[in-house]
N, CA, C and O atoms as a CHARMM CRD file, in Angstrom:
* protein
*
  380
    1    1 UNK  N    -84.73800   9.93500  15.39000 PROA 1      0.00000
    2    1 UNK  CA   -84.96100  11.34900  15.15700 PROA 1      0.00000
    3    1 UNK  C    -86.00600  11.47900  14.04400 PROA 1      0.00000
    4    1 UNK  O    -86.05000  10.67800  13.11100 PROA 1      0.00000
    5    2 UNK  N    -86.82000  12.48500  14.16900 PROA 2      0.00000
    6    2 UNK  CA   -87.82500  12.78700  13.14600 PROA 2      0.00000
    7    2 UNK  C    -87.22300  13.81700  12.19600 PROA 2      0.00000
    8    2 UNK  O    -86.83800  14.90800  12.61600 PROA 2      0.00000
    9    3 UNK  N    -87.14300  13.46400  10.91000 PROA 3      0.00000
   10    3 UNK  CA   -86.48600  14.32300   9.93400 PROA 3      0.00000
   11    3 UNK  C    -87.51900  15.08200   9.11000 PROA 3      0.00000
   12    3 UNK  O    -88.43500  14.49500   8.53400 PROA 3      0.00000
   13    4 UNK  N    -87.34900  16.38700   9.06800 PROA 4      0.00000
   14    4 UNK  CA   -88.24000  17.25600   8.31200 PROA 4      0.00000
   15    4 UNK  C    -87.36500  18.02600   7.32500 PROA 4      0.00000
   16    4 UNK  O    -86.54400  18.81400   7.79400 PROA 4      0.00000
   17    5 UNK  N    -87.45100  17.88800   6.13500 PROA 5      0.00000
   18    5 UNK  CA   -88.30600  17.13000   5.28000 PROA 5      0.00000
   19    5 UNK  C    -87.45900  16.28900   4.32900 PROA 5      0.00000
   20    5 UNK  O    -86.40300  16.72300   3.86800 PROA 5      0.00000
   21    6 UNK  N    -87.92900  15.10200   4.04800 PROA 6      0.00000
   22    6 UNK  CA   -87.21100  14.21300   3.13100 PROA 6      0.00000
   23    6 UNK  C    -87.26700  14.75200   1.69800 PROA 6      0.00000
   24    6 UNK  O    -86.42700  14.41600   0.86300 PROA 6      0.00000
   25    7 UNK  N    -88.25600  15.58100   1.43300 PROA 7      0.00000
   26    7 UNK  CA   -88.43000  16.14400   0.09100 PROA 7      0.00000
   27    7 UNK  C    -87.17900  16.88300  -0.37700 PROA 7      0.00000
   28    7 UNK  O    -86.84400  16.83200  -1.56100 PROA 7      0.00000
   29    8 UNK  N    -86.49000  17.56200   0.52000 PROA 8      0.00000
   30    8 UNK  CA   -85.26300  18.27100   0.12800 PROA 8      0.00000
   31    8 UNK  C    -84.21100  17.29500  -0.39900 PROA 8      0.00000
   32    8 UNK  O    -83.48600  17.59700  -1.34700 PROA 8      0.00000
   33    9 UNK  N    -84.14000  16.13400   0.22400 PROA 9      0.00000
   34    9 UNK  CA   -83.19300  15.11700  -0.24300 PROA 9      0.00000
   35    9 UNK  C    -83.59300  14.64800  -1.62900 PROA 9      0.00000
   36    9 UNK  O    -82.75500  14.56700  -2.52800 PROA 9      0.00000
   37   10 UNK  N    -84.86300  14.34200  -1.80500 PROA 10     0.00000
   38   10 UNK  CA   -85.34100  13.84900  -3.10000 PROA 10     0.00000
   39   10 UNK  C    -85.10800  14.86400  -4.21500 PROA 10     0.00000
   40   10 UNK  O    -84.71800  14.49400  -5.32200 PROA 10     0.00000
   41   11 UNK  N    -85.34600  16.14400  -3.92600 PROA 11     0.00000
   42   11 UNK  CA   -85.11800  17.18600  -4.92400 PROA 11     0.00000
   43   11 UNK  C    -83.63800  17.32900  -5.26100 PROA 11     0.00000
   44   11 UNK  O    -83.28500  17.52700  -6.42400 PROA 11     0.00000
   45   12 UNK  N    -82.77900  17.23300  -4.26500 PROA 12     0.00000
   46   12 UNK  CA   -81.34300  17.35400  -4.49100 PROA 12     0.00000
   47   12 UNK  C    -80.81900  16.19000  -5.32200 PROA 12     0.00000
   48   12 UNK  O    -79.96900  16.37700  -6.19300 PROA 12     0.00000
   49   13 UNK  N    -81.32000  15.00300  -5.05900 PROA 13     0.00000
   50   13 UNK  CA   -80.86000  13.80800  -5.78100 PROA 13     0.00000
   51   13 UNK  C    -81.19900  13.89600  -7.26600 PROA 13     0.00000
   52   13 UNK  O    -80.45400  13.37600  -8.09800 PROA 13     0.00000
   53   14 UNK  N    -82.30400  14.54200  -7.61000 PROA 14     0.00000
   54   14 UNK  CA   -82.66000  14.71800  -9.02300 PROA 14     0.00000
   55   14 UNK  C    -81.56600  15.51300  -9.73500 PROA 14     0.00000
   56   14 UNK  O    -81.19100  15.18000 -10.85900 PROA 14     0.00000
   57   15 UNK  N    -81.05800  16.55200  -9.09400 PROA 15     0.00000
   58   15 UNK  CA   -80.01100  17.39300  -9.67900 PROA 15     0.00000
   59   15 UNK  C    -78.61000  16.78300  -9.55900 PROA 15     0.00000
   60   15 UNK  O    -77.73900  17.02800 -10.39300 PROA 15     0.00000
   61   16 UNK  N    -78.41300  15.98000  -8.50200 PROA 16     0.00000
   62   16 UNK  CA   -77.09200  15.40300  -8.21500 PROA 16     0.00000
   63   16 UNK  C    -77.25300  13.91500  -7.88900 PROA 16     0.00000
   64   16 UNK  O    -77.16400  13.52300  -6.72600 PROA 16     0.00000
   65   17 UNK  N    -77.49100  13.08200  -8.91900 PROA 17     0.00000
   66   17 UNK  CA   -77.76500  11.65900  -8.68600 PROA 17     0.00000
   67   17 UNK  C    -76.65700  10.91200  -7.94600 PROA 17     0.00000
   68   17 UNK  O    -76.92500   9.91200  -7.28000 PROA 17     0.00000
   69   18 UNK  N    -75.42500  11.38500  -8.05500 PROA 18     0.00000
   70   18 UNK  CA   -74.31800  10.70000  -7.38300 PROA 18     0.00000
   71   18 UNK  C    -74.37300  10.85400  -5.86700 PROA 18     0.00000
   72   18 UNK  O    -73.63200  10.17900  -5.15200 PROA 18     0.00000
   73   19 UNK  N    -75.23400  11.72900  -5.37100 PROA 19     0.00000
   74   19 UNK  CA   -75.36200  11.92500  -3.92100 PROA 19     0.00000
   75   19 UNK  C    -76.36700  10.96800  -3.28300 PROA 19     0.00000
   76   19 UNK  O    -76.46400  10.90100  -2.05700 PROA 19     0.00000
   77   20 UNK  N    -77.10800  10.23400  -4.09700 PROA 20     0.00000
   78   20 UNK  CA   -78.22600   9.43800  -3.59200 PROA 20     0.00000
   79   20 UNK  C    -77.83300   8.44000  -2.51300 PROA 20     0.00000
   80   20 UNK  O    -78.45700   8.42000  -1.45200 PROA 20     0.00000
   81   21 UNK  N    -76.83400   7.62300  -2.74500 PROA 21     0.00000
   82   21 UNK  CA   -76.49400   6.59300  -1.75900 PROA 21     0.00000
   83   21 UNK  C    -76.01800   7.21000  -0.44700 PROA 21     0.00000
   84   21 UNK  O    -76.36300   6.72100   0.62900 PROA 21     0.00000
   85   22 UNK  N    -75.23500   8.27000  -0.52800 PROA 22     0.00000
   86   22 UNK  CA   -74.75400   8.92000   0.69600 PROA 22     0.00000
   87   22 UNK  C    -75.89300   9.57600   1.46600 PROA 22     0.00000
   88   22 UNK  O    -75.95000   9.47400   2.69200 PROA 22     0.00000
   89   23 UNK  N    -76.79700  10.24700   0.76100 PROA 23     0.00000
   90   23 UNK  CA   -77.92100  10.89300   1.43300 PROA 23     0.00000
   91   23 UNK  C    -78.88700   9.86800   2.02500 PROA 23     0.00000
   92   23 UNK  O    -79.43500  10.08300   3.10600 PROA 23     0.00000
   93   24 UNK  N    -79.09600   8.75900   1.32300 PROA 24     0.00000
   94   24 UNK  CA   -79.95300   7.70300   1.86500 PROA 24     0.00000
   95   24 UNK  C    -79.34000   7.08600   3.10900 PROA 24     0.00000
   96   24 UNK  O    -80.04800   6.77500   4.06600 PROA 24     0.00000
   97   25 UNK  N    -78.03800   6.91000   3.09800 PROA 25     0.00000
   98   25 UNK  CA   -77.34400   6.37800   4.27100 PROA 25     0.00000
   99   25 UNK  C    -77.47500   7.34800   5.44400 PROA 25     0.00000
  100   25 UNK  O    -77.77600   6.93200   6.56300 PROA 25     0.00000
  101   26 UNK  N    -77.24900   8.64100   5.19200 PROA 26     0.00000
  102   26 UNK  CA   -77.40700   9.66000   6.23300 PROA 26     0.00000
  103   26 UNK  C    -78.82000   9.61700   6.79900 PROA 26     0.00000
  104   26 UNK  O    -79.01000   9.63900   8.01500 PROA 26     0.00000
  105   27 UNK  N    -79.80400   9.55600   5.91700 PROA 27     0.00000
  106   27 UNK  CA   -81.20700   9.55300   6.34000 PROA 27     0.00000
  107   27 UNK  C    -81.51100   8.33500   7.22000 PROA 27     0.00000
  108   27 UNK  O    -82.14000   8.45900   8.27000 PROA 27     0.00000
  109   28 UNK  N    -81.06300   7.17900   6.78500 PROA 28     0.00000
  110   28 UNK  CA   -81.30700   5.94100   7.54700 PROA 28     0.00000
  111   28 UNK  C    -80.72100   6.02400   8.94800 PROA 28     0.00000
  112   28 UNK  O    -81.38800   5.68700   9.92600 PROA 28     0.00000
  113   29 UNK  N    -79.49300   6.46700   9.04100 PROA 29     0.00000
  114   29 UNK  CA   -78.84500   6.56600  10.35300 PROA 29     0.00000
  115   29 UNK  C    -79.58400   7.56000  11.23700 PROA 29     0.00000
  116   29 UNK  O    -79.87900   7.26700  12.39600 PROA 29     0.00000
  117   30 UNK  N    -79.88300   8.73600  10.69300 PROA 30     0.00000
  118   30 UNK  CA   -80.55400   9.76600  11.49000 PROA 30     0.00000
  119   30 UNK  C    -81.95100   9.33500  11.92000 PROA 30     0.00000
  120   30 UNK  O    -82.35200   9.58500  13.05700 PROA 30     0.00000
  121   31 UNK  N    -82.69100   8.69600  11.03000 PROA 31     0.00000
  122   31 UNK  CA   -84.07200   8.30600  11.33100 PROA 31     0.00000
  123   31 UNK  C    -84.16000   7.19000  12.36900 PROA 31     0.00000
  124   31 UNK  O    -85.17000   7.05800  13.06000 PROA 31     0.00000
  125   32 UNK  N    -83.11000   6.39600  12.47400 PROA 32     0.00000
  126   32 UNK  CA   -83.15200   5.24700  13.38600 PROA 32     0.00000
  127   32 UNK  C    -82.31800   5.42500  14.65200 PROA 32     0.00000
  128   32 UNK  O    -82.12700   4.47600  15.41200 PROA 32     0.00000
  129   33 UNK  N    -81.82400   6.63400  14.87400 PROA 33     0.00000
  130   33 UNK  CA   -80.99300   6.88200  16.04500 PROA 33     0.00000
  131   33 UNK  C    -81.48500   8.13000  16.76500 PROA 33     0.00000
  132   33 UNK  O    -81.71100   9.16600  16.13800 PROA 33     0.00000
  133   34 UNK  N    -81.64700   8.03400  18.05800 PROA 34     0.00000
  134   34 UNK  CA   -82.00200   9.21100  18.86000 PROA 34     0.00000
  135   34 UNK  C    -80.74500   9.74600  19.52500 PROA 34     0.00000
  136   34 UNK  O    -80.13000   9.07900  20.35700 PROA 34     0.00000
  137   35 UNK  N    -80.37900  10.95100  19.14800 PROA 35     0.00000
  138   35 UNK  CA   -79.21800  11.60100  19.72700 PROA 35     0.00000
  139   35 UNK  C    -79.68600  12.57600  20.79600 PROA 35     0.00000
  140   35 UNK  O    -80.69100  13.26500  20.62100 PROA 35     0.00000
  141   36 UNK  N    -78.96000  12.63100  21.89500 PROA 36     0.00000
  142   36 UNK  CA   -79.28300  13.55500  22.97500 PROA 36     0.00000
  143   36 UNK  C    -78.42900  14.81500  22.95900 PROA 36     0.00000
  144   36 UNK  O    -78.72500  15.78600  23.65700 PROA 36     0.00000
  145   37 UNK  N    -77.37000  14.79300  22.16000 PROA 37     0.00000
  146   37 UNK  CA   -76.47200  15.94500  22.11200 PROA 37     0.00000
  147   37 UNK  C    -75.63400  15.88500  20.83700 PROA 37     0.00000
  148   37 UNK  O    -75.56900  14.86300  20.15300 PROA 37     0.00000
  149   38 UNK  N    -75.00000  17.01000  20.54500 PROA 38     0.00000
  150   38 UNK  CA   -74.09700  17.05800  19.40000 PROA 38     0.00000
  151   38 UNK  C    -72.93900  16.08500  19.58500 PROA 38     0.00000
  152   38 UNK  O    -72.49300  15.47100  18.61600 PROA 38     0.00000
  153   39 UNK  N    -72.45100  15.93700  20.79700 PROA 39     0.00000
  154   39 UNK  CA   -71.33900  15.01500  21.04500 PROA 39     0.00000
  155   39 UNK  C    -71.71500  13.57900  20.71200 PROA 39     0.00000
  156   39 UNK  O    -70.88900  12.84100  20.17600 PROA 39     0.00000
  157   40 UNK  N    -72.93600  13.16700  21.01600 PROA 40     0.00000
  158   40 UNK  CA   -73.39000  11.82200  20.64900 PROA 40     0.00000
  159   40 UNK  C    -73.45500  11.68000  19.13200 PROA 40     0.00000
  160   40 UNK  O    -73.06000  10.65200  18.58400 PROA 40     0.00000
  161   41 UNK  N    -73.94700  12.69700  18.46500 PROA 41     0.00000
  162   41 UNK  CA   -74.06300  12.67100  17.01100 PROA 41     0.00000
  163   41 UNK  C    -72.68100  12.53200  16.37200 PROA 41     0.00000
  164   41 UNK  O    -72.52800  11.82700  15.37400 PROA 41     0.00000
  165   42 UNK  N    -71.67400  13.20000  16.94200 PROA 42     0.00000
  166   42 UNK  CA   -70.30900  13.14700  16.41000 PROA 42     0.00000
  167   42 UNK  C    -69.72400  11.73900  16.41400 PROA 42     0.00000
  168   42 UNK  O    -68.79800  11.45300  15.65600 PROA 42     0.00000
  169   43 UNK  N    -70.25100  10.86700  17.25300 PROA 43     0.00000
  170   43 UNK  CA   -69.75800   9.47600  17.25800 PROA 43     0.00000
  171   43 UNK  C    -70.06300   8.78100  15.93600 PROA 43     0.00000
  172   43 UNK  O    -69.26200   7.97200  15.46700 PROA 43     0.00000
  173   44 UNK  N    -71.21700   9.08500  15.32400 PROA 44     0.00000
  174   44 UNK  CA   -71.57400   8.50600  14.02500 PROA 44     0.00000
  175   44 UNK  C    -71.07800   9.34600  12.85900 PROA 44     0.00000
  176   44 UNK  O    -70.72200   8.81700  11.80600 PROA 44     0.00000
  177   45 UNK  N    -71.05800  10.65100  13.05500 PROA 45     0.00000
  178   45 UNK  CA   -70.68700  11.57600  11.98500 PROA 45     0.00000
  179   45 UNK  C    -69.50800  12.42200  12.45100 PROA 45     0.00000
  180   45 UNK  O    -69.66900  13.57700  12.84400 PROA 45     0.00000
  181   46 UNK  N    -68.33700  11.83300  12.39900 PROA 46     0.00000
  182   46 UNK  CA   -67.13400  12.48700  12.93800 PROA 46     0.00000
  183   46 UNK  C    -66.81200  13.81100  12.24900 PROA 46     0.00000
  184   46 UNK  O    -66.22700  14.70200  12.86400 PROA 46     0.00000
  185   47 UNK  N    -67.18800  13.94400  10.98800 PROA 47     0.00000
  186   47 UNK  CA   -66.85700  15.17400  10.26900 PROA 47     0.00000
  187   47 UNK  C    -67.92000  16.26100  10.41500 PROA 47     0.00000
  188   47 UNK  O    -67.76700  17.34400   9.85100 PROA 47     0.00000
  189   48 UNK  N    -68.98500  15.99600  11.15400 PROA 48     0.00000
  190   48 UNK  CA   -70.03300  17.01000  11.35500 PROA 48     0.00000
  191   48 UNK  C    -69.46600  18.19200  12.14400 PROA 48     0.00000
  192   48 UNK  O    -68.64900  18.02800  13.05000 PROA 48     0.00000
  193   49 UNK  N    -69.92600  19.37600  11.77100 PROA 49     0.00000
  194   49 UNK  CA   -69.49100  20.59300  12.45600 PROA 49     0.00000
  195   49 UNK  C    -70.71000  21.35600  12.94800 PROA 49     0.00000
  196   49 UNK  O    -71.78400  21.30300  12.35000 PROA 49     0.00000
  197   50 UNK  N    -70.51900  22.06200  14.04600 PROA 50     0.00000
  198   50 UNK  CA   -71.56400  22.91800  14.59500 PROA 50     0.00000
  199   50 UNK  C    -71.19400  24.35200  14.23000 PROA 50     0.00000
  200   50 UNK  O    -70.20100  24.88600  14.72500 PROA 50     0.00000
  201   51 UNK  N    -72.00200  24.98000  13.35500 PROA 51     0.00000
  202   51 UNK  CA   -71.69000  26.31100  12.83500 PROA 51     0.00000
  203   51 UNK  C    -72.91800  27.20700  12.96700 PROA 51     0.00000
  204   51 UNK  O    -73.96300  26.92600  12.38000 PROA 51     0.00000
  205   52 UNK  N    -72.79000  28.27300  13.72900 PROA 52     0.00000
  206   52 UNK  CA   -73.87500  29.25100  13.87600 PROA 52     0.00000
  207   52 UNK  C    -75.20400  28.60900  14.28000 PROA 52     0.00000
  208   52 UNK  O    -76.25600  28.99400  13.77000 PROA 52     0.00000
  209   53 UNK  N    -75.16200  27.65200  15.17300 PROA 53     0.00000
  210   53 UNK  CA   -76.37900  27.00500  15.65100 PROA 53     0.00000
  211   53 UNK  C    -76.91600  25.92200  14.74200 PROA 53     0.00000
  212   53 UNK  O    -77.97500  25.35700  15.01500 PROA 53     0.00000
  213   54 UNK  N    -76.20700  25.62100  13.66600 PROA 54     0.00000
  214   54 UNK  CA   -76.62800  24.58600  12.72100 PROA 54     0.00000
  215   54 UNK  C    -75.57300  23.49200  12.65800 PROA 54     0.00000
  216   54 UNK  O    -74.40300  23.72600  12.96300 PROA 54     0.00000
  217   55 UNK  N    -75.99400  22.30200  12.26200 PROA 55     0.00000
  218   55 UNK  CA   -75.05700  21.19300  12.10200 PROA 55     0.00000
  219   55 UNK  C    -74.81500  20.99700  10.61000 PROA 55     0.00000
  220   55 UNK  O    -75.75800  20.88200   9.82700 PROA 55     0.00000
  221   56 UNK  N    -73.55700  20.96100  10.23100 PROA 56     0.00000
  222   56 UNK  CA   -73.15600  20.80100   8.83400 PROA 56     0.00000
  223   56 UNK  C    -72.53700  19.41600   8.67500 PROA 56     0.00000
  224   56 UNK  O    -71.56300  19.06900   9.34300 PROA 56     0.00000
  225   57 UNK  N    -73.13000  18.63200   7.76700 PROA 57     0.00000
  226   57 UNK  CA   -72.65700  17.27200   7.49000 PROA 57     0.00000
  227   57 UNK  C    -71.96100  17.24300   6.14100 PROA 57     0.00000
  228   57 UNK  O    -72.44300  17.84100   5.17900 PROA 57     0.00000
  229   58 UNK  N    -70.83500  16.55500   6.06400 PROA 58     0.00000
  230   58 UNK  CA   -70.17700  16.29900   4.78900 PROA 58     0.00000
  231   58 UNK  C    -70.85700  15.08900   4.16100 PROA 58     0.00000
  232   58 UNK  O    -71.04000  14.05600   4.80500 PROA 58     0.00000
  233   59 UNK  N    -71.22500  15.23600   2.90000 PROA 59     0.00000
  234   59 UNK  CA   -71.92000  14.16900   2.17500 PROA 59     0.00000
  235   59 UNK  C    -71.09300  13.80500   0.94800 PROA 59     0.00000
  236   59 UNK  O    -70.52300  14.67800   0.29500 PROA 59     0.00000
  237   60 UNK  N    -71.03300  12.53600   0.64500 PROA 60     0.00000
  238   60 UNK  CA   -70.30300  12.03800  -0.53700 PROA 60     0.00000
  239   60 UNK  C    -68.84600  12.47100  -0.52700 PROA 60     0.00000
  240   60 UNK  O    -68.34500  13.03300  -1.50100 PROA 60     0.00000
  241   61 UNK  N    -68.17800  12.20400   0.58100 PROA 61     0.00000
  242   61 UNK  CA   -66.75700  12.51700   0.67200 PROA 61     0.00000
  243   61 UNK  C    -66.46200  13.99600   0.57300 PROA 61     0.00000
  244   61 UNK  O    -65.47700  14.39800  -0.04700 PROA 61     0.00000
  245   62 UNK  N    -67.32000  14.82100   1.18800 PROA 62     0.00000
  246   62 UNK  CA   -67.15000  16.27300   1.24700 PROA 62     0.00000
  247   62 UNK  C    -67.48800  16.97300  -0.07100 PROA 62     0.00000
  248   62 UNK  O    -67.16600  18.14900  -0.24500 PROA 62     0.00000
  249   63 UNK  N    -68.12100  16.27700  -0.98000 PROA 63     0.00000
  250   63 UNK  CA   -68.53200  16.88300  -2.24600 PROA 63     0.00000
  251   63 UNK  C    -69.77300  17.75900  -2.04700 PROA 63     0.00000
  252   63 UNK  O    -69.96300  18.75600  -2.74300 PROA 63     0.00000
  253   64 UNK  N    -70.61400  17.36400  -1.07900 PROA 64     0.00000
  254   64 UNK  CA   -71.84900  18.08600  -0.78300 PROA 64     0.00000
  255   64 UNK  C    -71.92200  18.37400   0.71500 PROA 64     0.00000
  256   64 UNK  O    -71.22600  17.75300   1.51900 PROA 64     0.00000
  257   65 UNK  N    -72.77700  19.32400   1.06900 PROA 65     0.00000
  258   65 UNK  CA   -72.98200  19.66500   2.48200 PROA 65     0.00000
  259   65 UNK  C    -74.47100  19.67400   2.78500 PROA 65     0.00000
  260   65 UNK  O    -75.25100  20.30400   2.07200 PROA 65     0.00000
  261   66 UNK  N    -74.85700  18.98600   3.82600 PROA 66     0.00000
  262   66 UNK  CA   -76.22400  19.01700   4.31600 PROA 66     0.00000
  263   66 UNK  C    -76.22400  19.85500   5.58500 PROA 66     0.00000
  264   66 UNK  O    -75.47300  19.58500   6.52200 PROA 66     0.00000
  265   67 UNK  N    -77.07000  20.86900   5.60200 PROA 67     0.00000
  266   67 UNK  CA   -77.13100  21.78700   6.73600 PROA 67     0.00000
  267   67 UNK  C    -78.46400  21.57900   7.43200 PROA 67     0.00000
  268   67 UNK  O    -79.52300  21.67100   6.81100 PROA 67     0.00000
  269   68 UNK  N    -78.40100  21.29600   8.73100 PROA 68     0.00000
  270   68 UNK  CA   -79.61700  20.97900   9.47600 PROA 68     0.00000
  271   68 UNK  C    -79.67100  21.72300  10.79800 PROA 68     0.00000
  272   68 UNK  O    -78.65200  22.01400  11.42500 PROA 68     0.00000
  273   69 UNK  N    -80.87400  22.01100  11.18600 PROA 69     0.00000
  274   69 UNK  CA   -81.13200  22.53300  12.52400 PROA 69     0.00000
  275   69 UNK  C    -81.63500  21.34200  13.33100 PROA 69     0.00000
  276   69 UNK  O    -82.65400  20.74300  12.98900 PROA 69     0.00000
  277   70 UNK  N    -80.92500  21.00200  14.39400 PROA 70     0.00000
  278   70 UNK  CA   -81.28100  19.81300  15.16900 PROA 70     0.00000
  279   70 UNK  C    -81.71700  20.23100  16.56400 PROA 70     0.00000
  280   70 UNK  O    -81.00100  20.93700  17.27400 PROA 70     0.00000
  281   71 UNK  N    -82.90100  19.78100  16.93600 PROA 71     0.00000
  282   71 UNK  CA   -83.43600  20.03200  18.27600 PROA 71     0.00000
  283   71 UNK  C    -83.36300  18.70100  19.03000 PROA 71     0.00000
  284   71 UNK  O    -84.28300  17.88500  18.96700 PROA 71     0.00000
  285   72 UNK  N    -82.26900  18.50300  19.73300 PROA 72     0.00000
  286   72 UNK  CA   -82.01600  17.23400  20.40100 PROA 72     0.00000
  287   72 UNK  C    -83.08600  16.92800  21.44100 PROA 72     0.00000
  288   72 UNK  O    -83.46400  15.76800  21.61100 PROA 72     0.00000
  289   73 UNK  N    -83.57900  17.94200  22.13600 PROA 73     0.00000
  290   73 UNK  CA   -84.58200  17.71900  23.17700 PROA 73     0.00000
  291   73 UNK  C    -85.91800  17.25800  22.59600 PROA 73     0.00000
  292   73 UNK  O    -86.66300  16.53900  23.26200 PROA 73     0.00000
  293   74 UNK  N    -86.22900  17.66200  21.37300 PROA 74     0.00000
  294   74 UNK  CA   -87.48800  17.27400  20.73300 PROA 74     0.00000
  295   74 UNK  C    -87.30600  16.15200  19.72200 PROA 74     0.00000
  296   74 UNK  O    -88.27900  15.68200  19.13300 PROA 74     0.00000
  297   75 UNK  N    -86.05600  15.71500  19.51600 PROA 75     0.00000
  298   75 UNK  CA   -85.72800  14.64000  18.56800 PROA 75     0.00000
  299   75 UNK  C    -86.16500  14.98100  17.14500 PROA 75     0.00000
  300   75 UNK  O    -86.70600  14.13800  16.43000 PROA 75     0.00000
  301   76 UNK  N    -85.92200  16.22700  16.74900 PROA 76     0.00000
  302   76 UNK  CA   -86.31200  16.68700  15.41400 PROA 76     0.00000
  303   76 UNK  C    -85.10000  17.24100  14.67000 PROA 76     0.00000
  304   76 UNK  O    -84.24900  17.92600  15.23600 PROA 76     0.00000
  305   77 UNK  N    -85.05800  16.91700  13.37600 PROA 77     0.00000
  306   77 UNK  CA   -84.00300  17.38600  12.48400 PROA 77     0.00000
  307   77 UNK  C    -84.68000  18.11700  11.32900 PROA 77     0.00000
  308   77 UNK  O    -85.45900  17.52300  10.58400 PROA 77     0.00000
  309   78 UNK  N    -84.38300  19.38800  11.18600 PROA 78     0.00000
  310   78 UNK  CA   -84.91900  20.18900  10.09700 PROA 78     0.00000
  311   78 UNK  C    -83.81700  20.38700   9.06700 PROA 78     0.00000
  312   78 UNK  O    -82.82700  21.07000   9.33000 PROA 78     0.00000
  313   79 UNK  N    -83.99200  19.78400   7.88900 PROA 79     0.00000
  314   79 UNK  CA   -83.00200  19.96400   6.82800 PROA 79     0.00000
  315   79 UNK  C    -83.18900  21.36600   6.25900 PROA 79     0.00000
  316   79 UNK  O    -84.21200  21.66400   5.64200 PROA 79     0.00000
  317   80 UNK  N    -82.20700  22.20900   6.46800 PROA 80     0.00000
  318   80 UNK  CA   -82.29700  23.59100   5.98200 PROA 80     0.00000
  319   80 UNK  C    -81.90200  23.66600   4.51300 PROA 80     0.00000
  320   80 UNK  O    -82.60400  24.26200   3.69700 PROA 80     0.00000
  321   81 UNK  N    -80.75900  23.04700   4.18900 PROA 81     0.00000
  322   81 UNK  CA   -80.27300  23.09700   2.80600 PROA 81     0.00000
  323   81 UNK  C    -79.34300  21.92900   2.54400 PROA 81     0.00000
  324   81 UNK  O    -78.71800  21.38400   3.45300 PROA 81     0.00000
  325   82 UNK  N    -79.27000  21.56400   1.28100 PROA 82     0.00000
  326   82 UNK  CA   -78.24200  20.64300   0.80800 PROA 82     0.00000
  327   82 UNK  C    -77.56400  21.37100  -0.33300 PROA 82     0.00000
  328   82 UNK  O    -78.21900  21.80100  -1.28300 PROA 82     0.00000
  329   83 UNK  N    -76.26000  21.50900  -0.24100 PROA 83     0.00000
  330   83 UNK  CA   -75.51800  22.33800  -1.19000 PROA 83     0.00000
  331   83 UNK  C    -74.31500  21.58700  -1.74700 PROA 83     0.00000
  332   83 UNK  O    -73.80700  20.64700  -1.13400 PROA 83     0.00000
  333   84 UNK  N    -73.88100  22.01700  -2.90400 PROA 84     0.00000
  334   84 UNK  CA   -72.58600  21.54700  -3.38200 PROA 84     0.00000
  335   84 UNK  C    -71.52600  22.23300  -2.52400 PROA 84     0.00000
  336   84 UNK  O    -71.81400  23.21600  -1.84100 PROA 84     0.00000
  337   85 UNK  N    -70.33000  21.72300  -2.56100 PROA 85     0.00000
  338   85 UNK  CA   -69.26100  22.33300  -1.77400 PROA 85     0.00000
  339   85 UNK  C    -69.03000  23.78200  -2.22000 PROA 85     0.00000
  340   85 UNK  O    -68.79400  24.65600  -1.38600 PROA 85     0.00000
  341   86 UNK  N    -69.09500  24.03500  -3.52400 PROA 86     0.00000
  342   86 UNK  CA   -68.89500  25.39000  -4.04100 PROA 86     0.00000
  343   86 UNK  C    -69.99200  26.33600  -3.54800 PROA 86     0.00000
  344   86 UNK  O    -69.70200  27.47400  -3.17900 PROA 86     0.00000
  345   87 UNK  N    -71.24800  25.88000  -3.53900 PROA 87     0.00000
  346   87 UNK  CA   -72.35200  26.71000  -3.03600 PROA 87     0.00000
  347   87 UNK  C    -72.16800  26.99400  -1.55200 PROA 87     0.00000
  348   87 UNK  O    -72.40700  28.11000  -1.09000 PROA 87     0.00000
  349   88 UNK  N    -71.74600  25.98900  -0.81800 PROA 88     0.00000
  350   88 UNK  CA   -71.50900  26.14400   0.61200 PROA 88     0.00000
  351   88 UNK  C    -70.44500  27.20300   0.87600 PROA 88     0.00000
  352   88 UNK  O    -70.60000  28.03900   1.76600 PROA 88     0.00000
  353   89 UNK  N    -69.38000  27.16400   0.11000 PROA 89     0.00000
  354   89 UNK  CA   -68.27700  28.10600   0.30300 PROA 89     0.00000
  355   89 UNK  C    -68.67300  29.55400   0.05500 PROA 89     0.00000
  356   89 UNK  O    -68.04500  30.46500   0.59400 PROA 89     0.00000
  357   90 UNK  N    -69.70800  29.78100  -0.75400 PROA 90     0.00000
  358   90 UNK  CA   -70.17400  31.16200  -0.99500 PROA 90     0.00000
  359   90 UNK  C    -70.77700  31.76900   0.26300 PROA 90     0.00000
  360   90 UNK  O    -70.81000  32.99200   0.40200 PROA 90     0.00000
  361   91 UNK  N    -71.25500  30.93400   1.18300 PROA 91     0.00000
  362   91 UNK  CA   -71.70300  31.40800   2.49100 PROA 91     0.00000
  363   91 UNK  C    -73.10500  31.97100   2.58300 PROA 91     0.00000
  364   91 UNK  O    -73.48700  32.44800   3.65200 PROA 91     0.00000
  365   92 UNK  N    -73.89800  31.94300   1.51200 PROA 92     0.00000
  366   92 UNK  CA   -75.25400  32.49200   1.56300 PROA 92     0.00000
  367   92 UNK  C    -76.12400  31.77600   2.60300 PROA 92     0.00000
  368   92 UNK  O    -77.05600  32.37400   3.14000 PROA 92     0.00000
  369   93 UNK  N    -75.83600  30.53600   2.88400 PROA 93     0.00000
  370   93 UNK  CA   -76.63600  29.73800   3.80700 PROA 93     0.00000
  371   93 UNK  C    -76.54900  30.28800   5.23400 PROA 93     0.00000
  372   93 UNK  O    -77.40900  29.98700   6.06200 PROA 93     0.00000
  373   94 UNK  N    -75.54700  31.06800   5.52200 PROA 94     0.00000
  374   94 UNK  CA   -75.35800  31.59500   6.88000 PROA 94     0.00000
  375   94 UNK  C    -76.30200  32.74200   7.19500 PROA 94     0.00000
  376   94 UNK  O    -76.44100  33.12400   8.35700 PROA 94     0.00000
  377   95 UNK  N    -76.94700  33.29100   6.19300 PROA 95     0.00000
  378   95 UNK  CA   -77.82000  34.44500   6.40500 PROA 95     0.00000
  379   95 UNK  C    -79.18800  34.06100   6.88100 PROA 95     0.00000
  380   95 UNK  O    -80.03100  34.93100   7.10200 PROA 95     0.00000
């Protein structure tokens, strides 16, 4: 999958260094695997959820959330936001 943009991960890691290993692992798996559907993706990321047309990944044992728009037919992943669990719960990302 082609991931757009890695910069969001790098910026988040500066603020939350403890997320680095989990985000790097997520990036590696996504970049080296072509998924054809959400069901295929769930095999690697069992805790991923499909919410309002976006895929929400739990990062660092549910401490953080990565929200992505995934176009399986084009093999593209657009990282919309990476949030702390508290920021995610506020729900602003849904707008």
